[in-house]
C-alpha beads as a LAMMPS data file, in Angstrom:
LAMMPS data file: protein, C-alpha beads

266 atoms
265 bonds

1 atom types
1 bond types

-500.0 500.0 xlo xhi
-500.0 500.0 ylo yhi
-500.0 500.0 zlo zhi

Masses

1 110.0

Atoms # bond

1 1 1 288.849 -7.661 -211.943
2 1 1 285.412 -5.173 -212.930
3 1 1 288.949 -3.146 -214.649
4 1 1 289.679 -5.581 -216.641
5 1 1 286.204 -7.212 -217.799
6 1 1 285.704 -3.472 -218.779
7 1 1 288.815 -3.567 -220.335
8 1 1 288.356 -6.804 -222.700
9 1 1 285.800 -5.235 -224.277
10 1 1 282.007 -6.038 -225.428
11 1 1 283.632 -10.446 -225.566
12 1 1 284.098 -10.219 -222.101
13 1 1 279.763 -10.242 -221.691
14 1 1 279.206 -13.884 -223.172
15 1 1 283.287 -14.781 -221.586
16 1 1 281.976 -14.041 -218.134
17 1 1 278.608 -15.891 -219.142
18 1 1 280.398 -18.663 -219.737
19 1 1 282.504 -18.943 -216.430
20 1 1 279.307 -18.527 -214.594
21 1 1 277.436 -21.700 -216.215
22 1 1 281.090 -23.767 -216.186
23 1 1 281.920 -23.274 -212.745
24 1 1 277.635 -23.835 -211.937
25 1 1 277.815 -27.231 -213.623
26 1 1 281.175 -28.296 -212.256
27 1 1 279.801 -28.325 -209.280
28 1 1 276.616 -29.313 -209.611
29 1 1 278.418 -32.612 -211.016
30 1 1 280.753 -33.196 -208.350
31 1 1 277.885 -33.080 -205.871
32 1 1 276.035 -35.507 -208.316
33 1 1 278.537 -38.209 -208.713
34 1 1 279.381 -37.568 -204.635
35 1 1 276.080 -38.683 -204.231
36 1 1 276.518 -42.020 -205.616
37 1 1 275.665 -44.918 -203.209
38 1 1 279.032 -47.259 -201.836
39 1 1 278.674 -50.823 -202.365
40 1 1 276.400 -51.403 -199.337
41 1 1 273.931 -48.792 -199.999
42 1 1 273.601 -50.262 -203.584
43 1 1 273.482 -53.584 -202.312
44 1 1 271.073 -52.808 -200.125
45 1 1 268.829 -50.774 -203.271
46 1 1 268.566 -53.783 -205.367
47 1 1 267.304 -55.702 -201.975
48 1 1 264.568 -53.454 -201.192
49 1 1 263.357 -52.749 -204.849
50 1 1 263.562 -56.852 -205.668
51 1 1 261.362 -57.385 -202.928
52 1 1 258.794 -54.957 -203.446
53 1 1 259.048 -56.415 -207.113
54 1 1 258.067 -59.624 -206.359
55 1 1 255.825 -58.248 -203.197
56 1 1 253.769 -56.276 -205.680
57 1 1 254.798 -56.412 -208.895
58 1 1 256.215 -52.946 -210.904
59 1 1 253.579 -51.051 -209.320
60 1 1 255.064 -51.377 -206.546
61 1 1 258.360 -52.070 -207.110
62 1 1 257.734 -47.940 -208.467
63 1 1 256.566 -46.966 -205.721
64 1 1 259.417 -48.338 -203.593
65 1 1 261.699 -46.644 -206.052
66 1 1 259.643 -42.945 -206.005
67 1 1 260.834 -42.896 -202.154
68 1 1 264.299 -43.058 -203.215
69 1 1 266.978 -41.048 -204.845
70 1 1 270.382 -41.289 -206.648
71 1 1 271.440 -43.339 -209.356
72 1 1 269.951 -46.709 -208.799
73 1 1 266.224 -45.842 -207.677
74 1 1 267.056 -43.359 -211.419
75 1 1 267.352 -46.390 -213.581
76 1 1 265.572 -48.309 -211.733
77 1 1 262.613 -46.540 -212.695
78 1 1 263.609 -45.657 -216.345
79 1 1 263.595 -49.398 -216.830
80 1 1 260.162 -49.998 -215.283
81 1 1 258.509 -47.699 -217.878
82 1 1 259.913 -49.470 -220.574
83 1 1 258.927 -52.501 -219.154
84 1 1 255.615 -51.710 -219.479
85 1 1 256.072 -50.496 -223.070
86 1 1 257.712 -53.767 -223.775
87 1 1 254.453 -55.462 -222.201
88 1 1 252.315 -53.876 -224.912
89 1 1 254.226 -55.948 -227.674
90 1 1 255.036 -58.918 -229.120
91 1 1 258.123 -59.786 -227.539
92 1 1 259.775 -62.638 -226.616
93 1 1 261.306 -62.600 -223.451
94 1 1 264.962 -62.506 -224.416
95 1 1 264.388 -59.515 -226.452
96 1 1 262.541 -58.160 -223.822
97 1 1 265.784 -58.746 -221.423
98 1 1 267.955 -57.191 -224.027
99 1 1 265.688 -54.140 -224.821
100 1 1 266.073 -53.664 -220.896
101 1 1 269.991 -54.291 -220.670
102 1 1 270.025 -51.067 -223.016
103 1 1 267.666 -49.515 -221.127
104 1 1 269.965 -49.473 -217.427
105 1 1 272.818 -48.275 -219.488
106 1 1 270.684 -45.815 -221.371
107 1 1 269.404 -44.436 -217.846
108 1 1 272.754 -44.821 -215.993
109 1 1 274.531 -42.451 -219.016
110 1 1 271.865 -39.912 -219.189
111 1 1 271.945 -39.755 -215.109
112 1 1 275.766 -39.512 -214.854
113 1 1 276.039 -37.384 -217.904
114 1 1 273.596 -34.334 -217.433
115 1 1 274.875 -31.373 -218.231
116 1 1 278.733 -32.065 -220.075
117 1 1 277.283 -31.693 -223.189
118 1 1 277.420 -27.932 -221.916
119 1 1 280.777 -28.096 -220.059
120 1 1 281.854 -29.644 -223.282
121 1 1 279.917 -26.396 -225.118
122 1 1 281.495 -24.217 -223.255
123 1 1 284.846 -25.849 -222.895
124 1 1 284.970 -24.991 -226.803
125 1 1 283.469 -21.876 -228.015
126 1 1 285.130 -20.040 -224.648
127 1 1 288.396 -19.593 -226.955
128 1 1 286.922 -18.748 -229.639
129 1 1 285.121 -16.423 -228.450
130 1 1 289.127 -15.065 -227.247
131 1 1 290.175 -15.485 -230.524
132 1 1 286.922 -13.863 -232.112
133 1 1 288.192 -10.983 -228.700
134 1 1 291.685 -10.729 -230.007
135 1 1 290.444 -10.008 -233.441
136 1 1 288.590 -7.211 -232.991
137 1 1 291.159 -6.131 -230.358
138 1 1 293.916 -5.826 -233.192
139 1 1 290.635 -4.224 -235.602
140 1 1 291.124 -1.413 -232.682
141 1 1 294.117 -0.837 -232.309
142 1 1 295.227 -0.937 -236.143
143 1 1 292.210 1.829 -236.577
144 1 1 293.800 3.726 -233.489
145 1 1 297.019 3.761 -235.754
146 1 1 295.344 5.004 -238.571
147 1 1 293.972 7.923 -237.063
148 1 1 296.962 9.136 -235.286
149 1 1 300.030 8.070 -238.302
150 1 1 302.353 5.302 -237.482
151 1 1 304.733 7.838 -235.621
152 1 1 302.143 8.612 -232.997
153 1 1 301.946 8.030 -228.998
154 1 1 301.880 4.446 -228.159
155 1 1 299.464 4.719 -225.805
156 1 1 296.839 5.260 -228.513
157 1 1 297.015 1.544 -229.138
158 1 1 297.459 0.322 -225.928
159 1 1 293.824 0.023 -225.236
160 1 1 293.311 -2.120 -228.637
161 1 1 296.636 -4.727 -227.759
162 1 1 294.491 -4.660 -224.124
163 1 1 291.638 -5.512 -225.191
164 1 1 292.917 -8.269 -227.505
165 1 1 294.858 -9.922 -224.932
166 1 1 292.786 -10.128 -222.347
167 1 1 289.708 -11.866 -224.165
168 1 1 292.472 -14.744 -225.340
169 1 1 293.380 -15.195 -222.079
170 1 1 290.093 -15.323 -220.427
171 1 1 289.216 -17.714 -223.049
172 1 1 291.509 -19.651 -222.234
173 1 1 291.219 -19.476 -218.373
174 1 1 287.786 -20.354 -218.930
175 1 1 288.268 -23.539 -221.320
176 1 1 291.196 -25.314 -219.629
177 1 1 289.544 -25.980 -216.605
178 1 1 286.392 -26.771 -218.366
179 1 1 287.986 -29.579 -220.622
180 1 1 289.628 -30.814 -217.751
181 1 1 286.327 -31.234 -215.718
182 1 1 284.706 -32.603 -219.176
183 1 1 287.054 -34.924 -219.291
184 1 1 287.008 -36.424 -215.822
185 1 1 283.371 -36.791 -214.970
186 1 1 283.153 -38.628 -218.387
187 1 1 286.147 -41.184 -217.612
188 1 1 284.246 -41.137 -214.177
189 1 1 280.874 -41.924 -215.386
190 1 1 282.410 -44.563 -217.663
191 1 1 283.689 -46.251 -214.313
192 1 1 280.729 -46.090 -212.307
193 1 1 278.797 -47.426 -215.511
194 1 1 280.730 -50.489 -215.411
195 1 1 280.380 -50.618 -211.358
196 1 1 276.545 -50.327 -211.877
197 1 1 276.235 -53.111 -214.464
198 1 1 275.806 -55.830 -211.798
199 1 1 272.875 -54.042 -209.949
200 1 1 271.289 -52.459 -213.444
201 1 1 271.265 -56.184 -214.758
202 1 1 270.320 -57.686 -211.651
203 1 1 267.351 -55.942 -211.280
204 1 1 266.638 -56.854 -215.055
205 1 1 266.588 -60.509 -213.929
206 1 1 264.082 -59.900 -210.883
207 1 1 261.683 -58.267 -213.722
208 1 1 262.280 -61.041 -216.215
209 1 1 261.691 -63.436 -213.495
210 1 1 257.890 -61.224 -213.111
211 1 1 257.719 -61.620 -216.767
212 1 1 257.829 -65.302 -216.602
213 1 1 255.476 -65.674 -213.575
214 1 1 252.822 -63.889 -215.910
215 1 1 253.973 -65.664 -219.190
216 1 1 253.626 -69.048 -217.101
217 1 1 249.782 -67.578 -215.610
218 1 1 248.834 -66.959 -219.208
219 1 1 249.806 -70.217 -220.685
220 1 1 247.855 -71.662 -217.828
221 1 1 244.579 -69.417 -218.772
222 1 1 244.652 -70.266 -222.093
223 1 1 244.831 -74.000 -221.257
224 1 1 242.286 -73.530 -219.303
225 1 1 239.825 -71.513 -221.219
226 1 1 240.247 -74.095 -224.639
227 1 1 236.877 -75.414 -224.502
228 1 1 235.749 -71.827 -224.168
229 1 1 234.346 -72.377 -220.171
230 1 1 236.100 -72.232 -217.088
231 1 1 234.801 -75.622 -214.561
232 1 1 235.481 -76.041 -211.148
233 1 1 238.487 -78.252 -211.353
234 1 1 240.240 -75.268 -213.296
235 1 1 239.167 -72.541 -211.066
236 1 1 240.719 -74.355 -208.437
237 1 1 243.789 -74.868 -210.289
238 1 1 244.428 -71.083 -211.312
239 1 1 243.424 -70.227 -207.846
240 1 1 246.686 -72.675 -206.745
241 1 1 248.967 -70.987 -209.846
242 1 1 248.196 -67.820 -208.887
243 1 1 249.005 -68.662 -204.876
244 1 1 252.344 -70.352 -205.988
245 1 1 253.178 -68.174 -208.319
246 1 1 252.641 -65.121 -205.960
247 1 1 249.909 -63.089 -208.239
248 1 1 247.428 -60.515 -206.752
249 1 1 243.745 -60.610 -207.647
250 1 1 244.150 -57.430 -209.424
251 1 1 247.144 -59.071 -211.721
252 1 1 245.443 -62.266 -212.186
253 1 1 242.001 -60.720 -213.567
254 1 1 243.877 -58.113 -216.250
255 1 1 245.913 -61.145 -217.384
256 1 1 242.717 -63.091 -217.394
257 1 1 241.179 -60.102 -220.231
258 1 1 243.923 -60.066 -222.182
259 1 1 243.806 -64.101 -222.116
260 1 1 240.401 -63.617 -223.280
261 1 1 240.819 -60.631 -226.067
262 1 1 243.347 -62.847 -227.408
263 1 1 241.016 -65.939 -227.491
264 1 1 238.217 -63.824 -228.839
265 1 1 236.116 -64.227 -225.685
266 1 1 235.717 -60.810 -225.348

Bonds

1 1 1 2
2 1 2 3
3 1 3 4
4 1 4 5
5 1 5 6
6 1 6 7
7 1 7 8
8 1 8 9
9 1 9 10
10 1 10 11
11 1 11 12
12 1 12 13
13 1 13 14
14 1 14 15
15 1 15 16
16 1 16 17
17 1 17 18
18 1 18 19
19 1 19 20
20 1 20 21
21 1 21 22
22 1 22 23
23 1 23 24
24 1 24 25
25 1 25 26
26 1 26 27
27 1 27 28
28 1 28 29
29 1 29 30
30 1 30 31
31 1 31 32
32 1 32 33
33 1 33 34
34 1 34 35
35 1 35 36
36 1 36 37
37 1 37 38
38 1 38 39
39 1 39 40
40 1 40 41
41 1 41 42
42 1 42 43
43 1 43 44
44 1 44 45
45 1 45 46
46 1 46 47
47 1 47 48
48 1 48 49
49 1 49 50
50 1 50 51
51 1 51 52
52 1 52 53
53 1 53 54
54 1 54 55
55 1 55 56
56 1 56 57
57 1 57 58
58 1 58 59
59 1 59 60
60 1 60 61
61 1 61 62
62 1 62 63
63 1 63 64
64 1 64 65
65 1 65 66
66 1 66 67
67 1 67 68
68 1 68 69
69 1 69 70
70 1 70 71
71 1 71 72
72 1 72 73
73 1 73 74
74 1 74 75
75 1 75 76
76 1 76 77
77 1 77 78
78 1 78 79
79 1 79 80
80 1 80 81
81 1 81 82
82 1 82 83
83 1 83 84
84 1 84 85
85 1 85 86
86 1 86 87
87 1 87 88
88 1 88 89
89 1 89 90
90 1 90 91
91 1 91 92
92 1 92 93
93 1 93 94
94 1 94 95
95 1 95 96
96 1 96 97
97 1 97 98
98 1 98 99
99 1 99 100
100 1 100 101
101 1 101 102
102 1 102 103
103 1 103 104
104 1 104 105
105 1 105 106
106 1 106 107
107 1 107 108
108 1 108 109
109 1 109 110
110 1 110 111
111 1 111 112
112 1 112 113
113 1 113 114
114 1 114 115
115 1 115 116
116 1 116 117
117 1 117 118
118 1 118 119
119 1 119 120
120 1 120 121
121 1 121 122
122 1 122 123
123 1 123 124
124 1 124 125
125 1 125 126
126 1 126 127
127 1 127 128
128 1 128 129
129 1 129 130
130 1 130 131
131 1 131 132
132 1 132 133
133 1 133 134
134 1 134 135
135 1 135 136
136 1 136 137
137 1 137 138
138 1 138 139
139 1 139 140
140 1 140 141
141 1 141 142
142 1 142 143
143 1 143 144
144 1 144 145
145 1 145 146
146 1 146 147
147 1 147 148
148 1 148 149
149 1 149 150
150 1 150 151
151 1 151 152
152 1 152 153
153 1 153 154
154 1 154 155
155 1 155 156
156 1 156 157
157 1 157 158
158 1 158 159
159 1 159 160
160 1 160 161
161 1 161 162
162 1 162 163
163 1 163 164
164 1 164 165
165 1 165 166
166 1 166 167
167 1 167 168
168 1 168 169
169 1 169 170
170 1 170 171
171 1 171 172
172 1 172 173
173 1 173 174
174 1 174 175
175 1 175 176
176 1 176 177
177 1 177 178
178 1 178 179
179 1 179 180
180 1 180 181
181 1 181 182
182 1 182 183
183 1 183 184
184 1 184 185
185 1 185 186
186 1 186 187
187 1 187 188
188 1 188 189
189 1 189 190
190 1 190 191
191 1 191 192
192 1 192 193
193 1 193 194
194 1 194 195
195 1 195 196
196 1 196 197
197 1 197 198
198 1 198 199
199 1 199 200
200 1 200 201
201 1 201 202
202 1 202 203
203 1 203 204
204 1 204 205
205 1 205 206
206 1 206 207
207 1 207 208
208 1 208 209
209 1 209 210
210 1 210 211
211 1 211 212
212 1 212 213
213 1 213 214
214 1 214 215
215 1 215 216
216 1 216 217
217 1 217 218
218 1 218 219
219 1 219 220
220 1 220 221
221 1 221 222
222 1 222 223
223 1 223 224
224 1 224 225
225 1 225 226
226 1 226 227
227 1 227 228
228 1 228 229
229 1 229 230
230 1 230 231
231 1 231 232
232 1 232 233
233 1 233 234
234 1 234 235
235 1 235 236
236 1 236 237
237 1 237 238
238 1 238 239
239 1 239 240
240 1 240 241
241 1 241 242
242 1 242 243
243 1 243 244
244 1 244 245
245 1 245 246
246 1 246 247
247 1 247 248
248 1 248 249
249 1 249 250
250 1 250 251
251 1 251 252
252 1 252 253
253 1 253 254
254 1 254 255
255 1 255 256
256 1 256 257
257 1 257 258
258 1 258 259
259 1 259 260
260 1 260 261
261 1 261 262
262 1 262 263
263 1 263 264
264 1 264 265
265 1 265 266
């Protein structure tokens, strides 16, 4: 093997590097796809995340996802990051949901198609390097012919022709399995993304429910602060509303500050 690499000339160096990259990232993708959760595991992950979300809001759900690994926790975490950003924008609940749904697909694709651009590049570059090796090998062969004459010993051009054939074969040997692997991983990723929609959309709906709880409480706060002060009855109403909507004291205080700012009371 080493003798063939040497006979292939200097272009065998990048070809060997391409082969190492291809093998490494193919194995990495095989391992990552092997860890994709089963239906029962995905159901459990969604159930645990939704419970954490209802129990302690986004912060609790993020903590829960941090303790887990895999596709769904990765997607849920990125969706919650996007949710935090959207909550600082003036968006309707429908717009927020559409944004979050789009985020789930982007997050899932980024996880499942990680390193696939590398395989695509290797699959395209390897045969070109082989072709370049063919050209340089033929140049070497013709230089040898020019040096000894057309009637000289054929062995004088053998090195150049050998270099041309070796690099061509090496480029194809690397490119063919790499392109096949790339195509398989893309199709597998699309299939997994289709199956993941149920869980990602379910988590988004849980987040939207979270938004609805907060919007409902903020509307109650606006009504309570309409005259600029909170009376005892209004305070009791807000307390019952917090209990009903399962809103923590910390989150309620944050929403109250937001309402005061909107009403120009801060």
